[in-house]
C-alpha positions in Angstrom: 0.0 -0.1 0.0 1.3 3.2 -1.1 1.5 5.9 1.6 1.6 8.8 -0.7 -1.3 10.5 -2.0 -0.8 11.1 -5.8 -2.7 13.8 -7.7 -2.5 11.8 -10.7 -0.1 9.0 -12.2 3.1 11.5 -12.4 2.0 14.6 -10.2 2.9 15.1 -6.5 1.2 17.9 -4.4 3.7 19.7 -2.3 3.1 21.5 1.1 4.6 24.8 1.6 4.1 26.2 5.2 5.5 29.3 7.1 4.6 31.4 4.1 4.9 35.3 5.0 1.4 37.1 5.2 2.0 38.7 2.1 2.3 35.6 -0.1 0.1 35.1 -3.0 -0.4 32.6 -5.6 1.7 34.5 -8.3 4.7 35.0 -6.0 4.7 31.2 -5.0 4.5 30.1 -8.9 7.3 32.5 -9.4 9.3 31.0 -6.8 8.6 27.3 -7.7 9.1 28.0 -11.4 12.6 28.5 -10.9 12.9 24.7 -10.2 10.4 23.4 -12.9 7.1 23.5 -14.2 4.3 24.4 -11.8 0.9 22.9 -12.6 -1.1 24.7 -9.9 -0.8 26.8 -6.9 -3.0 27.7 -4.0 -2.1 29.8 -1.0 -4.9 29.1 1.7 -6.4 32.5 2.5 -8.7 33.3 5.6 -12.1 33.5 4.4 -12.7 36.8 6.3 -9.7 38.8 5.8 -8.4 37.4 2.6 -5.2 37.4 4.0 -2.8 34.4 3.6 -3.2 31.8 6.6 0.6 30.8 6.3 0.4 27.8 3.9 -0.2 26.8 0.6 -0.1 24.0 -2.0 1.8 23.3 -5.3 1.4 20.7 -7.8 4.3 19.7 -10.0 5.5 16.5 -11.8 7.2 13.9 -9.7 11.0 14.8 -10.7 10.4 18.7 -10.3 8.6 18.0 -7.3 11.3 16.2 -5.7 13.9 18.8 -6.9 11.5 21.8 -5.5 11.5 19.9 -1.9 15.2 19.5 -1.9 16.0 23.0 -3.3 13.3 25.1 -1.4 12.9 23.5 1.9 14.6 26.4 4.2 14.7 28.9 1.7 13.8 32.5 2.9 10.8 34.4 1.5 10.2 38.0 2.9 12.1 37.0 5.8 10.4 33.6 6.6 12.1 30.3 6.5 9.8 28.1 4.3 8.9 24.6 5.2 8.6 22.4 2.0 7.6 18.9 2.0 5.2 16.3 0.1 1.6 16.9 1.2 0.3 14.4 3.4 -3.6 13.3 2.7 -5.8 15.2 5.0 -7.4 12.8 7.7 -11.1 12.5 7.8 -12.1 14.5 10.7 -15.9 13.5 10.5 -18.6 16.1 11.1 -21.3 16.5 8.5 -23.4 18.6 10.6 -26.1 16.3 12.0 -27.8 17.1 14.9 
């Protein structure tokens, strides 16, 4: 059983943490594009303020993703040291709103 969640057969989803509050999709895309081809970018924002919540996700092909993780983990962005690693599948937290 494979422990990693795959976006598709040859894609990896990368978690990027410790983003500066000023981070946006285009800035994150520009940074990761220095390493390889970026398929998608999503900086997670607060629904009330619209400000970055300090993390996001990138999708890249396997080889570019591995290179990005190796080269960009610990890289500084606007004074903050990024945490870059392969995203883990989100655990099912239940819920559903039933009363």
